[in-house]
MIMI-6300 format. One record per residue (C-alpha): residue in three letters; z, y, x; residue number from 1. Coordinates in steps of 0.5 Angstrom, whole numbers, plus 500, padded with zeros to 3 digits. Layout:
BEGIN
[rec "Ala"; [Z; Y; X]; NUM]
...
END
This chain:
BEGIN
[rec "Met"; [547; 797; 671]; 1]
[rec "Asp"; [552; 800; 676]; 2]
[rec "Gln"; [548; 806; 677]; 3]
[rec "Phe"; [550; 809; 670]; 4]
[rec "Lys"; [557; 814; 671]; 5]
[rec "Pro"; [560; 818; 666]; 6]
[rec "Thr"; [557; 825; 666]; 7]
[rec "Pro"; [560; 832; 663]; 8]
[rec "Ala"; [555; 831; 657]; 9]
[rec "Asn"; [557; 824; 655]; 10]
[rec "Ser"; [565; 824; 657]; 11]
[rec "Cys"; [567; 830; 653]; 12]
[rec "Pro"; [575; 829; 651]; 13]
[rec "Leu"; [576; 826; 644]; 14]
[rec "Thr"; [580; 831; 640]; 15]
[rec "Pro"; [581; 832; 632]; 16]
[rec "Leu"; [581; 840; 633]; 17]
[rec "Val"; [573; 839; 633]; 18]
[rec "Phe"; [573; 837; 625]; 19]
[rec "Leu"; [576; 845; 624]; 20]
[rec "Asp"; [569; 848; 627]; 21]
[rec "Arg"; [565; 843; 623]; 22]
[rec "Ala"; [568; 844; 617]; 23]
[rec "Ala"; [567; 852; 617]; 24]
[rec "Thr"; [560; 851; 618]; 25]
[rec "Val"; [559; 845; 613]; 26]
[rec "Phe"; [564; 847; 608]; 27]
[rec "Gly"; [565; 854; 609]; 28]
[rec "Asp"; [565; 857; 602]; 29]
[rec "Ser"; [569; 851; 599]; 30]
[rec "Pro"; [576; 851; 598]; 31]
[rec "Ser"; [581; 849; 604]; 32]
[rec "Leu"; [588; 851; 602]; 33]
[rec "Val"; [591; 852; 595]; 34]
[rec "Phe"; [598; 854; 594]; 35]
[rec "Asn"; [600; 858; 587]; 36]
[rec "Ser"; [596; 864; 587]; 37]
[rec "Thr"; [593; 863; 594]; 38]
[rec "Cys"; [587; 860; 596]; 39]
[rec "Phe"; [583; 860; 602]; 40]
[rec "Thr"; [576; 857; 604]; 41]
[rec "Trp"; [574; 853; 610]; 42]
[rec "Ser"; [571; 859; 614]; 43]
[rec "Glu"; [577; 863; 612]; 44]
[rec "Thr"; [582; 857; 615]; 45]
[rec "His"; [578; 856; 621]; 46]
[rec "Ala"; [578; 864; 622]; 47]
[rec "Arg"; [586; 864; 621]; 48]
[rec "Cys"; [587; 858; 626]; 49]
[rec "Val"; [583; 861; 631]; 50]
[rec "Arg"; [587; 868; 631]; 51]
[rec "Leu"; [594; 864; 630]; 52]
[rec "Ala"; [592; 860; 637]; 53]
[rec "Ser"; [590; 867; 640]; 54]
[rec "Ser"; [597; 870; 638]; 55]
[rec "Ile"; [601; 864; 641]; 56]
[rec "Val"; [597; 864; 648]; 57]
[rec "Ser"; [599; 871; 648]; 58]
[rec "Leu"; [606; 870; 648]; 59]
[rec "Gly"; [606; 866; 654]; 60]
[rec "Ile"; [606; 859; 651]; 61]
[rec "Gln"; [603; 854; 657]; 62]
[rec "Arg"; [599; 848; 656]; 63]
[rec "Ser"; [603; 842; 654]; 64]
[rec "Gln"; [609; 846; 652]; 65]
[rec "Val"; [612; 844; 645]; 66]
[rec "Val"; [612; 849; 639]; 67]
[rec "Ile"; [616; 847; 634]; 68]
[rec "Val"; [615; 848; 626]; 69]
[rec "Leu"; [620; 848; 621]; 70]
[rec "Ala"; [617; 848; 614]; 71]
[rec "Pro"; [615; 845; 608]; 72]
[rec "Asn"; [608; 844; 605]; 73]
[rec "Val"; [606; 851; 605]; 74]
[rec "Pro"; [599; 854; 608]; 75]
[rec "Ala"; [602; 856; 614]; 76]
[rec "Met"; [605; 849; 616]; 77]
[rec "Tyr"; [598; 846; 615]; 78]
[rec "Glu"; [594; 852; 619]; 79]
[rec "Leu"; [599; 850; 625]; 80]
[rec "Gln"; [597; 843; 625]; 81]
[rec "Phe"; [591; 846; 628]; 82]
[rec "Ala"; [593; 853; 631]; 83]
[rec "Val"; [598; 850; 636]; 84]
[rec "Pro"; [594; 845; 639]; 85]
[rec "Met"; [588; 850; 639]; 86]
[rec "Ala"; [593; 854; 644]; 87]
[rec "Gly"; [593; 848; 648]; 88]
[rec "Ala"; [600; 847; 646]; 89]
[rec "Val"; [604; 841; 643]; 90]
[rec "Ile"; [606; 841; 636]; 91]
[rec "Asn"; [613; 838; 634]; 92]
[rec "Asn"; [614; 838; 626]; 93]
[rec "Ile"; [622; 838; 624]; 94]
[rec "Asn"; [624; 834; 618]; 95]
[rec "Thr"; [627; 839; 614]; 96]
[rec "Arg"; [633; 835; 612]; 97]
[rec "Leu"; [636; 835; 618]; 98]
[rec "Asp"; [642; 839; 619]; 99]
[rec "Ala"; [644; 845; 625]; 100]
[rec "Arg"; [646; 840; 630]; 101]
[rec "Ser"; [640; 835; 630]; 102]
[rec "Ile"; [636; 841; 630]; 103]
[rec "Ala"; [639; 844; 636]; 104]
[rec "Val"; [639; 837; 639]; 105]
[rec "Ile"; [631; 837; 638]; 106]
[rec "Leu"; [631; 844; 641]; 107]
[rec "Cys"; [634; 842; 647]; 108]
[rec "His"; [630; 836; 648]; 109]
[rec "Ala"; [623; 839; 647]; 110]
[rec "Glu"; [625; 845; 651]; 111]
[rec "Ser"; [621; 849; 646]; 112]
[rec "Lys"; [619; 856; 648]; 113]
[rec "Leu"; [617; 858; 641]; 114]
[rec "Val"; [619; 856; 634]; 115]
[rec "Phe"; [616; 857; 627]; 116]
[rec "Val"; [621; 857; 621]; 117]
[rec "Cys"; [620; 858; 614]; 118]
[rec "Ala"; [625; 863; 611]; 119]
[rec "Gln"; [628; 857; 606]; 120]
[rec "Phe"; [630; 854; 613]; 121]
[rec "Ser"; [632; 860; 617]; 122]
[rec "His"; [639; 860; 616]; 123]
[rec "Val"; [640; 853; 619]; 124]
[rec "Leu"; [635; 854; 625]; 125]
[rec "Leu"; [639; 860; 627]; 126]
[rec "Gln"; [646; 856; 626]; 127]
[rec "Ala"; [642; 851; 631]; 128]
[rec "Ile"; [640; 857; 636]; 129]
[rec "Cys"; [648; 858; 636]; 130]
[rec "Met"; [649; 851; 638]; 131]
[rec "Leu"; [644; 851; 644]; 132]
[rec "Pro"; [647; 851; 651]; 133]
[rec "His"; [648; 858; 654]; 134]
[rec "Asp"; [643; 857; 660]; 135]
[rec "Leu"; [638; 855; 656]; 136]
[rec "Pro"; [633; 860; 654]; 137]
[rec "Arg"; [633; 862; 647]; 138]
[rec "Pro"; [626; 861; 644]; 139]
[rec "Ile"; [621; 866; 641]; 140]
[rec "Leu"; [622; 866; 633]; 141]
[rec "Val"; [617; 867; 628]; 142]
[rec "Ile"; [618; 867; 621]; 143]
[rec "Ile"; [614; 864; 615]; 144]
[rec "Asp"; [614; 868; 608]; 145]
[rec "Ala"; [611; 863; 603]; 146]
[rec "Gly"; [612; 868; 598]; 147]
[rec "Asp"; [615; 864; 592]; 148]
[rec "Tyr"; [622; 862; 594]; 149]
[rec "Val"; [628; 866; 593]; 150]
[rec "Leu"; [633; 866; 598]; 151]
[rec "Pro"; [640; 867; 596]; 152]
[rec "Ser"; [641; 871; 602]; 153]
[rec "Pro"; [635; 874; 606]; 154]
[rec "Pro"; [635; 872; 613]; 155]
[rec "Asp"; [636; 878; 618]; 156]
[rec "Leu"; [629; 880; 620]; 157]
[rec "Asn"; [632; 883; 627]; 158]
[rec "Glu"; [633; 875; 629]; 159]
[rec "Phe"; [625; 874; 629]; 160]
[rec "Tyr"; [620; 877; 633]; 161]
[rec "Cys"; [615; 877; 627]; 162]
[rec "Thr"; [612; 874; 621]; 163]
[rec "His"; [607; 868; 621]; 164]
[rec "Glu"; [602; 873; 618]; 165]
[rec "Asp"; [603; 878; 623]; 166]
[rec "Met"; [601; 873; 628]; 167]
[rec "Val"; [594; 871; 624]; 168]
[rec "Glu"; [593; 879; 624]; 169]
[rec "Arg"; [594; 880; 631]; 170]
[rec "Gly"; [590; 875; 634]; 171]
[rec "Asp"; [583; 875; 637]; 172]
[rec "Pro"; [578; 873; 632]; 173]
[rec "Arg"; [573; 871; 638]; 174]
[rec "Phe"; [578; 867; 642]; 175]
[rec "Glu"; [575; 861; 645]; 176]
[rec "Trp"; [581; 855; 643]; 177]
[rec "Ile"; [583; 851; 649]; 178]
[rec "Arg"; [580; 844; 649]; 179]
[rec "Pro"; [584; 839; 653]; 180]
[rec "Lys"; [582; 837; 660]; 181]
[rec "Asn"; [582; 830; 658]; 182]
[rec "Glu"; [583; 826; 652]; 183]
[rec "Trp"; [590; 823; 654]; 184]
[rec "Glu"; [593; 830; 654]; 185]
[rec "Pro"; [599; 830; 649]; 186]
[rec "Met"; [598; 834; 642]; 187]
[rec "Thr"; [603; 832; 638]; 188]
[rec "Leu"; [611; 830; 638]; 189]
[rec "Asn"; [614; 827; 633]; 190]
[rec "Tyr"; [622; 825; 633]; 191]
[rec "Thr"; [623; 818; 629]; 192]
[rec "Ser"; [627; 818; 623]; 193]
[rec "Gly"; [635; 818; 624]; 194]
[rec "Thr"; [635; 823; 630]; 195]
[rec "Thr"; [642; 822; 634]; 196]
[rec "Ser"; [644; 825; 640]; 197]
[rec "Ser"; [639; 821; 644]; 198]
[rec "Pro"; [633; 822; 640]; 199]
[rec "Lys"; [626; 818; 640]; 200]
[rec "Gly"; [621; 823; 641]; 201]
[rec "Val"; [614; 820; 640]; 202]
[rec "Val"; [608; 823; 644]; 203]
[rec "His"; [601; 822; 642]; 204]
[rec "Ser"; [595; 824; 645]; 205]
[rec "His"; [588; 828; 643]; 206]
[rec "Arg"; [585; 821; 643]; 207]
[rec "Ser"; [590; 817; 639]; 208]
[rec "Ile"; [590; 822; 634]; 209]
[rec "Phe"; [582; 823; 634]; 210]
[rec "Ile"; [582; 815; 633]; 211]
[rec "Ile"; [587; 814; 627]; 212]
[rec "Thr"; [584; 820; 623]; 213]
[rec "Val"; [577; 817; 623]; 214]
[rec "Asp"; [580; 810; 622]; 215]
[rec "Ser"; [584; 812; 616]; 216]
[rec "Leu"; [579; 816; 613]; 217]
[rec "Ile"; [574; 810; 613]; 218]
[rec "Asp"; [579; 805; 612]; 219]
[rec "Trp"; [582; 809; 605]; 220]
[rec "Ser"; [574; 810; 604]; 221]
[rec "Val"; [576; 817; 603]; 222]
[rec "Pro"; [569; 821; 600]; 223]
[rec "Lys"; [567; 828; 602]; 224]
[rec "Gln"; [571; 834; 599]; 225]
[rec "Pro"; [576; 830; 596]; 226]
[rec "Val"; [582; 834; 592]; 227]
[rec "Tyr"; [588; 832; 596]; 228]
[rec "Leu"; [595; 833; 593]; 229]
[rec "Trp"; [601; 834; 599]; 230]
[rec "Thr"; [606; 830; 596]; 231]
[rec "Leu"; [607; 827; 603]; 232]
[rec "Pro"; [611; 832; 608]; 233]
[rec "Met"; [607; 834; 613]; 234]
[rec "Phe"; [612; 833; 618]; 235]
[rec "His"; [612; 826; 617]; 236]
[rec "Ser"; [607; 824; 623]; 237]
[rec "Asn"; [603; 830; 621]; 238]
[rec "Gly"; [602; 827; 614]; 239]
[rec "Trp"; [599; 821; 617]; 240]
[rec "Ser"; [594; 825; 620]; 241]
[rec "Phe"; [591; 827; 614]; 242]
[rec "Thr"; [592; 834; 616]; 243]
[rec "Trp"; [586; 833; 620]; 244]
[rec "Gly"; [583; 828; 616]; 245]
[rec "Met"; [582; 833; 610]; 246]
[rec "Ala"; [578; 838; 615]; 247]
[rec "Ala"; [573; 832; 617]; 248]
[rec "Val"; [571; 831; 610]; 249]
[rec "Gly"; [572; 838; 607]; 250]
[rec "Gly"; [577; 836; 602]; 251]
[rec "Thr"; [581; 841; 598]; 252]
[rec "Asn"; [589; 841; 600]; 253]
[rec "Ile"; [593; 842; 594]; 254]
[rec "Cys"; [600; 845; 597]; 255]
[rec "Leu"; [607; 843; 594]; 256]
[rec "Arg"; [613; 846; 597]; 257]
[rec "Arg"; [617; 840; 594]; 258]
[rec "Phe"; [617; 834; 591]; 259]
[rec "Asp"; [618; 834; 583]; 260]
[rec "Ala"; [615; 828; 579]; 261]
[rec "Ser"; [613; 833; 573]; 262]
[rec "Leu"; [610; 838; 577]; 263]
[rec "Ile"; [606; 833; 580]; 264]
[rec "His"; [604; 830; 574]; 265]
[rec "Ala"; [602; 837; 572]; 266]
[rec "Ala"; [598; 839; 578]; 267]
[rec "Ile"; [594; 833; 578]; 268]
[rec "Pro"; [589; 835; 572]; 269]
[rec "Lys"; [590; 842; 573]; 270]
[rec "His"; [587; 841; 580]; 271]
[rec "Gly"; [583; 835; 579]; 272]
[rec "Val"; [587; 831; 584]; 273]
[rec "Thr"; [583; 825; 587]; 274]
[rec "His"; [588; 823; 593]; 275]
[rec "Met"; [595; 823; 594]; 276]
[rec "Cys"; [600; 819; 599]; 277]
[rec "Gly"; [607; 817; 599]; 278]
[rec "Ala"; [613; 812; 600]; 279]
[rec "Pro"; [614; 807; 594]; 280]
[rec "Val"; [620; 811; 592]; 281]
[rec "Val"; [615; 816; 590]; 282]
[rec "Leu"; [611; 811; 586]; 283]
[rec "Asn"; [617; 809; 582]; 284]
[rec "Met"; [619; 816; 581]; 285]
[rec "Leu"; [612; 818; 578]; 286]
[rec "Cys"; [612; 812; 573]; 287]
[rec "Asn"; [619; 813; 571]; 288]
[rec "Asp"; [618; 821; 570]; 289]
[rec "Pro"; [619; 822; 562]; 290]
[rec "Thr"; [612; 827; 563]; 291]
[rec "Ala"; [608; 821; 565]; 292]
[rec "Lys"; [602; 820; 562]; 293]
[rec "Lys"; [596; 816; 563]; 294]
[rec "Leu"; [591; 819; 567]; 295]
[rec "Glu"; [584; 822; 565]; 296]
[rec "Asn"; [581; 820; 572]; 297]
[rec "Pro"; [584; 815; 577]; 298]
[rec "Val"; [588; 818; 583]; 299]
[rec "His"; [588; 814; 589]; 300]
[rec "Phe"; [595; 813; 592]; 301]
[rec "Leu"; [596; 811; 599]; 302]
[rec "Thr"; [603; 808; 600]; 303]
[rec "Gly"; [607; 805; 606]; 304]
[rec "Gly"; [614; 806; 609]; 305]
[rec "Ala"; [616; 800; 605]; 306]
[rec "Pro"; [613; 794; 601]; 307]
[rec "Pro"; [612; 797; 594]; 308]
[rec "Pro"; [615; 792; 589]; 309]
[rec "Ala"; [610; 788; 585]; 310]
[rec "Ala"; [614; 791; 578]; 311]
[rec "Val"; [613; 798; 581]; 312]
[rec "Leu"; [606; 797; 583]; 313]
[rec "Leu"; [604; 794; 576]; 314]
[rec "Arg"; [607; 800; 572]; 315]
[rec "Thr"; [604; 806; 577]; 316]
[rec "Glu"; [597; 802; 576]; 317]
[rec "Ala"; [598; 802; 569]; 318]
[rec "Leu"; [598; 810; 569]; 319]
[rec "Gly"; [591; 810; 572]; 320]
[rec "Phe"; [593; 810; 580]; 321]
[rec "Val"; [589; 806; 584]; 322]
[rec "Val"; [594; 804; 589]; 323]
[rec "Ser"; [593; 802; 597]; 324]
[rec "His"; [598; 799; 601]; 325]
[rec "Gly"; [598; 800; 609]; 326]
[rec "Phe"; [603; 799; 614]; 327]
[rec "Gly"; [604; 804; 620]; 328]
[rec "Met"; [610; 808; 624]; 329]
[rec "Thr"; [611; 814; 628]; 330]
[rec "Glu"; [609; 811; 634]; 331]
[rec "Val"; [602; 809; 632]; 332]
[rec "Ala"; [601; 816; 628]; 333]
[rec "Gly"; [598; 813; 621]; 334]
[rec "Val"; [596; 807; 618]; 335]
[rec "Val"; [594; 801; 622]; 336]
[rec "Val"; [595; 795; 617]; 337]
[rec "Ser"; [592; 795; 610]; 338]
[rec "Cys"; [591; 791; 605]; 339]
[rec "Ala"; [584; 790; 605]; 340]
[rec "Trp"; [582; 788; 597]; 341]
[rec "Lys"; [577; 782; 596]; 342]
[rec "Arg"; [573; 783; 589]; 343]
[rec "Lys"; [575; 775; 588]; 344]
[rec "Trp"; [582; 778; 587]; 345]
[rec "Asn"; [580; 782; 581]; 346]
[rec "Val"; [580; 776; 576]; 347]
[rec "Leu"; [587; 774; 578]; 348]
[rec "Pro"; [593; 775; 573]; 349]
[rec "Ala"; [596; 782; 574]; 350]
[rec "Leu"; [603; 780; 577]; 351]
[rec "Glu"; [599; 776; 582]; 352]
[rec "Arg"; [595; 782; 584]; 353]
[rec "Ala"; [601; 786; 585]; 354]
[rec "Arg"; [604; 781; 589]; 355]
[rec "Leu"; [598; 780; 594]; 356]
[rec "Lys"; [597; 788; 594]; 357]
[rec "Ala"; [605; 788; 596]; 358]
[rec "Arg"; [602; 785; 603]; 359]
[rec "Gln"; [601; 790; 609]; 360]
[rec "Gly"; [594; 786; 610]; 361]
[rec "Val"; [590; 786; 616]; 362]
[rec "Arg"; [588; 791; 622]; 363]
[rec "Thr"; [584; 797; 621]; 364]
[rec "Ile"; [578; 798; 624]; 365]
[rec "Gly"; [581; 802; 629]; 366]
[rec "Met"; [586; 797; 632]; 367]
[rec "Thr"; [584; 792; 637]; 368]
[rec "Glu"; [589; 787; 635]; 369]
[rec "Val"; [595; 786; 630]; 370]
[rec "Asn"; [600; 779; 630]; 371]
[rec "Val"; [606; 776; 629]; 372]
[rec "Val"; [610; 773; 635]; 373]
[rec "Asn"; [617; 770; 637]; 374]
[rec "Pro"; [620; 776; 640]; 375]
[rec "Lys"; [624; 772; 645]; 376]
[rec "Ser"; [618; 768; 648]; 377]
[rec "Gly"; [612; 772; 646]; 378]
[rec "Ile"; [608; 767; 643]; 379]
[rec "Ile"; [604; 768; 637]; 380]
[rec "Val"; [607; 764; 631]; 381]
[rec "Glu"; [604; 760; 626]; 382]
[rec "Pro"; [600; 763; 621]; 383]
[rec "Asp"; [603; 759; 615]; 384]
[rec "Gly"; [606; 765; 611]; 385]
[rec "Leu"; [613; 762; 613]; 386]
[rec "Thr"; [615; 763; 620]; 387]
[rec "Gln"; [618; 769; 622]; 388]
[rec "Gly"; [617; 774; 628]; 389]
[rec "Glu"; [616; 781; 630]; 390]
[rec "Ile"; [610; 785; 629]; 391]
[rec "Val"; [606; 787; 635]; 392]
[rec "Leu"; [600; 792; 635]; 393]
[rec "Arg"; [595; 793; 640]; 394]
[rec "Gly"; [590; 799; 640]; 395]
[rec "Gly"; [587; 806; 642]; 396]
[rec "Cys"; [592; 810; 637]; 397]
[rec "Leu"; [598; 808; 640]; 398]
[rec "Met"; [603; 813; 643]; 399]
[rec "Leu"; [603; 815; 650]; 400]
[rec "Gly"; [611; 814; 650]; 401]
[rec "Tyr"; [617; 817; 648]; 402]
[rec "Leu"; [619; 824; 651]; 403]
[rec "Lys"; [623; 823; 657]; 404]
[rec "Asp"; [625; 816; 656]; 405]
[rec "Pro"; [621; 811; 660]; 406]
[rec "Gln"; [626; 806; 659]; 407]
[rec "Gly"; [625; 806; 651]; 408]
[rec "Thr"; [618; 807; 652]; 409]
[rec "Ala"; [618; 800; 657]; 410]
[rec "Glu"; [622; 796; 652]; 411]
[rec "Cys"; [618; 798; 646]; 412]
[rec "Met"; [611; 797; 650]; 413]
[rec "Lys"; [613; 791; 654]; 414]
[rec "Lys"; [609; 788; 660]; 415]
[rec "Asp"; [605; 783; 655]; 416]
[rec "Gly"; [601; 789; 653]; 417]
[rec "Trp"; [604; 789; 646]; 418]
[rec "Leu"; [607; 795; 642]; 419]
[rec "Tyr"; [613; 791; 639]; 420]
[rec "Thr"; [615; 795; 632]; 421]
[rec "Gly"; [622; 792; 630]; 422]
[rec "Asp"; [619; 789; 624]; 423]
[rec "Val"; [620; 782; 622]; 424]
[rec "Gly"; [614; 779; 618]; 425]
[rec "Val"; [609; 773; 617]; 426]
[rec "Met"; [602; 772; 618]; 427]
[rec "His"; [599; 768; 612]; 428]
[rec "Pro"; [594; 763; 613]; 429]
[rec "Asp"; [588; 768; 610]; 430]
[rec "Gly"; [590; 772; 616]; 431]
[rec "Tyr"; [594; 777; 612]; 432]
[rec "Leu"; [600; 780; 615]; 433]
[rec "Glu"; [606; 781; 610]; 434]
[rec "Ile"; [613; 785; 613]; 435]
[rec "Lys"; [619; 781; 611]; 436]
[rec "Asp"; [624; 786; 613]; 437]
[rec "Arg"; [626; 791; 619]; 438]
[rec "Ser"; [629; 787; 624]; 439]
[rec "Lys"; [636; 791; 623]; 440]
[rec "Asp"; [635; 790; 616]; 441]
[rec "Val"; [635; 782; 616]; 442]
[rec "Ile"; [642; 780; 613]; 443]
[rec "Ile"; [644; 773; 616]; 444]
[rec "Ser"; [649; 770; 611]; 445]
[rec "Gly"; [652; 763; 613]; 446]
[rec "Gly"; [646; 762; 619]; 447]
[rec "Glu"; [641; 764; 614]; 448]
[rec "Asn"; [636; 770; 614]; 449]
[rec "Val"; [636; 774; 608]; 450]
[rec "Ser"; [630; 779; 607]; 451]
[rec "Ser"; [633; 785; 604]; 452]
[rec "Val"; [626; 786; 602]; 453]
[rec "Glu"; [625; 780; 598]; 454]
[rec "Val"; [632; 781; 594]; 455]
[rec "Glu"; [630; 788; 592]; 456]
[rec "Ser"; [623; 786; 589]; 457]
[rec "Val"; [627; 781; 585]; 458]
[rec "Leu"; [632; 787; 583]; 459]
[rec "Tyr"; [626; 791; 581]; 460]
[rec "Leu"; [624; 786; 576]; 461]
[rec "Asn"; [630; 788; 572]; 462]
[rec "Pro"; [628; 793; 566]; 463]
[rec "Val"; [634; 796; 567]; 464]
[rec "Val"; [634; 798; 574]; 465]
[rec "Asn"; [631; 804; 577]; 466]
[rec "Glu"; [632; 804; 584]; 467]
[rec "Ala"; [634; 798; 589]; 468]
[rec "Ala"; [636; 797; 596]; 469]
[rec "Val"; [640; 791; 599]; 470]
[rec "Val"; [644; 792; 606]; 471]
[rec "Ala"; [649; 787; 609]; 472]
[rec "Arg"; [656; 787; 607]; 473]
[rec "Pro"; [661; 784; 613]; 474]
[rec "Asp"; [664; 778; 611]; 475]
[rec "Glu"; [670; 774; 615]; 476]
[rec "Phe"; [667; 767; 612]; 477]
[rec "Trp"; [659; 768; 612]; 478]
[rec "Gly"; [659; 773; 617]; 479]
[rec "Glu"; [655; 778; 612]; 480]
[rec "Thr"; [653; 777; 605]; 481]
[rec "Pro"; [648; 781; 601]; 482]
[rec "Cys"; [650; 788; 598]; 483]
[rec "Ala"; [646; 791; 592]; 484]
[rec "Phe"; [646; 798; 591]; 485]
[rec "Val"; [642; 800; 584]; 486]
[rec "Ser"; [641; 806; 580]; 487]
[rec "Leu"; [639; 805; 573]; 488]
[rec "Lys"; [634; 808; 568]; 489]
[rec "Asp"; [638; 812; 563]; 490]
[rec "Ala"; [635; 810; 557]; 491]
[rec "Ala"; [638; 806; 551]; 492]
[rec "Gly"; [645; 806; 553]; 493]
[rec "Met"; [643; 802; 559]; 494]
[rec "Ile"; [648; 805; 564]; 495]
[rec "Glu"; [653; 803; 559]; 496]
[rec "Lys"; [651; 796; 558]; 497]
[rec "Ala"; [649; 794; 565]; 498]
[rec "Lys"; [655; 790; 569]; 499]
[rec "Glu"; [655; 787; 576]; 500]
[rec "Lys"; [655; 780; 574]; 501]
[rec "Glu"; [649; 781; 569]; 502]
[rec "Ile"; [645; 784; 575]; 503]
[rec "Met"; [648; 778; 580]; 504]
[rec "Glu"; [646; 773; 575]; 505]
[rec "Phe"; [639; 776; 574]; 506]
[rec "Cys"; [638; 775; 581]; 507]
[rec "Arg"; [641; 768; 581]; 508]
[rec "Asp"; [635; 765; 576]; 509]
[rec "Arg"; [630; 768; 581]; 510]
[rec "Leu"; [633; 767; 588]; 511]
[rec "Pro"; [636; 762; 592]; 512]
[rec "His"; [644; 762; 592]; 513]
[rec "Tyr"; [645; 765; 599]; 514]
[rec "Met"; [640; 771; 597]; 515]
[rec "Val"; [644; 773; 591]; 516]
[rec "Pro"; [648; 779; 592]; 517]
[rec "Lys"; [655; 778; 592]; 518]
[rec "Thr"; [656; 785; 591]; 519]
[rec "Val"; [653; 790; 586]; 520]
[rec "Val"; [654; 798; 587]; 521]
[rec "Phe"; [652; 802; 581]; 522]
[rec "Met"; [650; 809; 584]; 523]
[rec "Gly"; [647; 815; 580]; 524]
[rec "Glu"; [641; 816; 585]; 525]
[rec "Leu"; [640; 812; 592]; 526]
[rec "Pro"; [640; 817; 598]; 527]
[rec "Lys"; [633; 818; 601]; 528]
[rec "Asn"; [630; 822; 607]; 529]
[rec "Ala"; [625; 828; 606]; 530]
[rec "Thr"; [619; 822; 606]; 531]
[rec "Gly"; [622; 819; 600]; 532]
[rec "Lys"; [625; 813; 604]; 533]
[rec "Ile"; [632; 810; 602]; 534]
[rec "Gln"; [637; 811; 607]; 535]
[rec "Lys"; [640; 805; 609]; 536]
[rec "Phe"; [644; 807; 614]; 537]
[rec "Ser"; [648; 811; 609]; 538]
[rec "Leu"; [649; 805; 605]; 539]
[rec "Arg"; [651; 800; 610]; 540]
[rec "Asp"; [657; 805; 612]; 541]
[rec "Ile"; [659; 804; 604]; 542]
[rec "Ala"; [658; 797; 604]; 543]
[rec "Lys"; [663; 796; 611]; 544]
[rec "Ser"; [668; 801; 607]; 545]
[rec "Leu"; [668; 796; 601]; 546]
[rec "Gly"; [672; 790; 605]; 547]
[rec "Thr"; [671; 783; 604]; 548]
[rec "Ser"; [669; 781; 597]; 549]
[rec "Pro"; [674; 776; 594]; 550]
[rec "Ser"; [668; 772; 591]; 551]
[rec "Ser"; [664; 771; 598]; 552]
[rec "Arg"; [667; 765; 600]; 553]
[rec "Leu"; [665; 761; 593]; 554]
END
């Protein structure tokens, strides 16, 4: 068999960009993008992306150079997920909640020559441009006008080369988009949340994005031509790769500029939405919204980013959402572990079903291996559901590495062939993985490890609690103690009635004493990033400022 060698016919580089070509042929007359009164078909979206890619190349953008996009979930944002890599460039979507300083750091680090920005965020981008070093060439700026946002003060258009729509109109409709020379060529750049002066820019290849896109569609059982509502920001790991996935299945992308629970509840029946994605906090907001009603037809909701509390799952599924739970990270471009559901679990009590669904589950078919190891020895821990270790991954959708950070890449992707996630978890006897915490979120109190996730799950069982997050509070005696931050449901006078002691006693009835919060802080709303994740680093700063609790030595 040694005579067989790869040939140009059987070794074409994998890339998800081919999904758009196929969509234009198979689903050409079907709707691709819907935003307010705007509606494009897949043939129109294909043509617009080809023209846009042509215009990007005409500006002198070279293969593998970074093109930055700062925009919400509007049609232009979706088009750029295809057009930028079709121009041979690397797309970098920026978190829309970043301040000017953080954006300037990314502009310097990525050395971007071209930036697309929605008019809504043009002022903060221009502030960032002013912060750039004088010896760094100013990138070409293109403004996106989505037409539905009224700015308090319109941007100075003299600062911009042209508009996104100008780029589409000027492009060559016969342009042959630039295919990767090999599938390991970089395609996307995403900065991990919490960008600092030392950003971690995750680089993915055409190959890894192709694998995760197909893998996610199969694992979630996405049918042909679903109606997908964009509640997950596209800048968050390119929408967990469903930007390209919707082209593969000819889905209809319903775009929303911002997350608003009442708008979502109205959009679902209006557009016949079948699929959505988002963090568990999005589920919580949907089921607590006063406009929430029982859905006429089930809507499939894929959640990840944090283990969803069982109480939130129960409330959401009671509305008619079919919740699937998965685990992923920027370094793997999407969901790589999911709670594969077994039919025999359907007969279990509702609370037990929710508990099982809160587990992250098993590797998706595109992953080679997922396990839990002792981070010091690298030895796989016992699959007893109790022994904790660090979750490690191995598979074809792993990142190429961190941009300009070989040391960080080596620390994450160690010599023993694993990607170390930084997540603490256990492996159950049935082979299902469960995350216990992020390693940085584990609270060590008197030598005992306290899982903030476990404490939060109990807090969500309390009928007065709307949101909950638990972090470490420094303590001179115990080292650290759990500090709970909660927002309350403003119903039936709950906010006035709730007391710190009552919340603590509620937990004491359901948790070992060392896991019970020693401090409870009531807030109107917990701080979140644009993807809906609660910003625990902000809460840690507050907890540190509180000093030592008098009761912590009891």
